N, C-alpha and C positions, 0 to 999 in steps of 0.2 A: 202917570204910568207907561212904560215903555212897552214899545210892541215887543214879542216874542218871548215874554215872561207867562209862566204857567202859576195859575192861582195857588196860593200854596199858605196855610196857616201858620202862625208861629210855632205854635206846640208839635204840628207835623216836622218842621224844619228841624228844631231841636231833638227830637228824636232819632229823625234820619242823621243828623250829625253826629251825635252820641253813638250810634251804631257805626257809623264811617269810622270813627277815632278809636271803638272798642278795643281793636285787635293790638293797637300801638301804643294806647296809655297803659299806665298802672292802675290799678282797682282806685287807689288814692285820688291820682291825677282826673279820673273820670269823674269822680265823685265831687271834684271841686269845680271841673268845666260843668256838671250837672247843676250844680248849687249857683255857680254864678250866672249861668244863662237862666236859671228860674227866677232871677231877679228882673232880667228883660221881660219873661214871659208876664211876671206880674205886673209891669210897666204897660205892656200892649194890651191888658185885659181892661185895664183902669183907663186908657187911652181908646179903647174899642179899637184896635187896630187887629183885626181879623184875616187880612191879607197881607203875606209881606211885598207883594208887588206894589202896595202904595206906601211903601216905607220912604221917609225923605230924609234928607241931612237935619231939616229942624226938628223930628222926632227925635233924632238921636240926640242932637243938642240937649231936648229936654230931658231925656232920660238920664243924660251926661249929670244934669242941674239934680234931678229928683234924686239920684244915689248919693251925690256929695253931699247932701245933706246928712246923712247918716252913718258914713263911713269917712274914715281917715284918707287923704290923697294917696297914698301907697298902696291901700286895699283898692280904692277906685280905679288905681292903674292897670292892677291884675285883673279886675272885673273887665276892663276894658278891653285889654289886650286879648282876652277869649272872645270877646263880643266881635272884635276884628277877625279872628282866625274863622268864626261862625260865619261871618257876611261874606269871606271869600267862598265857602262852601256853597253858600246860599246861593251866589252870582253862577257858580259852576253847575247848580241845578236851576238856574232860572227862574228863582225865586225871585231875587232884587237886582236892580240894574249893576251892570260892572262897574267896578271902583267906588261900591258904596263902603267899603271898609274903610279908605280914606277921608271918609266924613266923620269918623269916630276920632275927634281929637284928643290925645292921652295926656295929663295933666303932668305938669315938672314936678320931679319927685327929688329932693338931693341926695346924692348917693348915700350918705349917712345915715339917710331915714331909711332907704330900702333895705342896708343891712341890719339883722337884729344882732344883737351882742351877745346874746346868751349862749353859754358855753361852760364846760365843765373844764377848771384849770388842773393843771399840773398835779399840783399839791394835794389836790382834794380827790383827782382820780388816784393816786397813790396812795392815799390813806383809806380809801373805800376798798380798792382792791385789796391792800393788805389785811384789812377786817375779813374779808370774805374768804381769805387765803385761808387764815387762822380759823373763822369759826364756820364758815361753809363752803368749804373745801371740794371744788368739781361739782357744787351744786348746781341747779340751770341758772339761777339768778349769776352766779359766778361766773360761768361761761357766757352768759347775755354779755355781761358788763366788760368782761374782758375781751373777747371778740370785737364788739364795737369800739373798744378805747385803741386796740392794738393794730386794729385794720383801717378803722375810720368808715366802714361799709354802711349802706344805708339800711334802714328798718326791712323795707321789701327783700332786700338780699339777703339781709340774716335770716329772716322767714324763709326764704328758698332754698336753703341750703338741707341738703338730707344726708344720710349716715354718710354714703359712698363719696358726698364729692367732699370728705376729709381724707387726704392722704397722709398719714402719719410717716412716712418713708420720705417722702419729698417735702415735708412739713408745709402744706400748704390746703389752702380751700379754694375747691373749684367753683366758681359761681357761674352759674347757667339760667337762660333763660328757657322758662318752658310753660309756655301762654297756655297751652293745650291741656296741660294738667294743674292749672290753677295758680302757678308763681310767674308770673312774667317780673322782668327788670323794668325799671322806669324808663332807660333809654334803650329798651328791646335786645337783640342778639348783639348789637355794638358795646353792651357794658359786659357780655362774658369775659371772664380774665380769670387768671388763678392768682391768689393773694398769699404771700407769706405769710406763714405765721412761727413766732419763735419757739425753741425746744421747749423752754417751760410751760409753757400754755399751749403745746402738743401734748404733753404729758396731764396736763389737767383735763384737755378734751376726752384723751383715751382713758382715763378715769372716771370722766362723766358718763362715758359710753357704756362701760363696763359696770358702774355701780348703780348711777343714779336716773339715768334716761330711763324713762317710759317707754316699754317696748310696745307701740302702736304702730299702725300705717294708716295712711291718710286714706280721703276717699277715692284717690287715684291708684291707689296700693302701692304707693311709694313712702320710704323711711323716712321720715321727717327726722333732723336734727335735733330739733328744738319740738317737744312736745309735751303735752297733758294726757290725761286719760280719756280726752276725748280726741285726740288725734293731732295735725299740726297745730302749735301754738298761735294764737291770733293776733293780729296786730295790738289789739287793746289789750293782751295779756302781757306782751313785751313791754309796752309802755308802762303800764300798770307797775309792772315788775323794777323797770329802770326810775320811774318817779319816787318807789318806795326806798330801794336801795341807795338813792342820791340824796334822802333827807337827811339833815346833820342830825336828828335826835335819833336814826338808826343807831349809830354808833356813838353819841354822844350828846353836849347839851344843845338845845336848841339856841341858835343865835338872835330870835325873834322876841323873845321874853315871853313865848307860849307853852303852855302846860300840856305835855304831849297826852297828858290822860283825856284830856276835854278838846284838844284842837282839832278843828274840823277836817284840817288837810293830813289827819290821820287816818281818816275813813277810806275804805275802799272805793274807788272810783272819784275821789276828790283831791288824791296826792298832788295833782298837779297845783293846788293851790297854794303850796308850800312856795314861797318867793327863793327857796335855795335847791328845790328838787329841781332837774335838770330832765329834759326829754331825752329819748335817744338820737335826735337832730343835735341837740346840744353836746351829746357826747360826742357823736360826730365830730361837730365844728371843733370841740377843744381838741381833739385828735388830730386833726388837719392841722391846727395852728401848732400844737407840740413839734408835728414833723417839721414844718418850715423853720421853726425857732431854732430845732437843732442843724438847721443847715441842709435839709434834703432839699434837692433841686426842685424847683416848682413843678416841671413835665413829671418826675417820679411820683410827687403827691397826687397829680392831675391824674396819671394812669393808675395808679393803685386806688383811689377813692374814685374814680369814674366821674370826674368833675372838669369841665374848661377851663381854661386858665383866667378867661375873662369872670366866670363866676367865681373862682377860686380867690380872684382879688376882692371881688366887692361883698360876697356875703360870708366868705370863712377864713379870709387871713387877719386874725385877731393882733398882729404883730404891730407895735409902735413903728415910728419911721426910724427911730434910734437903733432898735433892734435889727430891721432890716439893713439900715447901714453897718453895722457889726458883722452882721452875715457876710455882708460884701466885702469889707475890710479883710476876712478871713482867708478869701478867696485872692486877693488882689493883693500884690506886695507893696509895700511902702505907703499904703494907702490910710 
């Protein structure tokens, strides 16, 4: 144990760390950090590590081996990355030795394993939106899918929108970071931007606001864009909506030889179990891919969707190398 360290239990350090990160992380990210560090707390309890001052590189190696028995390498890498950041914090408060984070060795994960390929294809998006346009025009479901598909924004950004953030004259949505009133953005104030919405879907939004939006305020007196009778629509409700409207049996036949009358994935809360349903993140990935396939410059897509170029390449761009080549050819003469 090094001199100058202050006795600190693992549980104390985790709570202090989460409190420190709370203002800058989204609610979902904070939950992820809490879950990942709960695994470290379980390990510390099992190993009877009740003072982080005594933590060693050998302890961290044992934790890495212990977790690797239950989870995939890509998941383990995410947990260890969070542990590294946590140990940086612990070093800053004199709970562990300086440089302890460097003793956490990250597993090598191929890039293709890091990026998930679940996304909504253009044809399916068009079919679903056409169906909603015909049978559920300007409904809440129609607005949710239309906004996410056409703008590629995150679920948290969608929920954060208020009625006043829609400007029909400028034909745009203003995305704002409001952590003090319950809607923080993943990347904080840096993620604030205005996102253009085409004239047709501006009309859909206006009709939704006039005819179908439930007129309520949230707990902070704000007028959310997406509402239920209880106030601002929850993340879970948005997810459930997207999983439901992207199930093929909502508008046609099941491609998985299941009976929709008895299929468990048709039940509320279990729709994610459908192999063909898509999450809001899958819609976002499909939207970003479609913009890139249409030749939209990467920096434009990056700014519009609030995602760095590196992350865009690795986690969102579903284009084949031949598709990328063709887009480059369109910009270069005689190529």
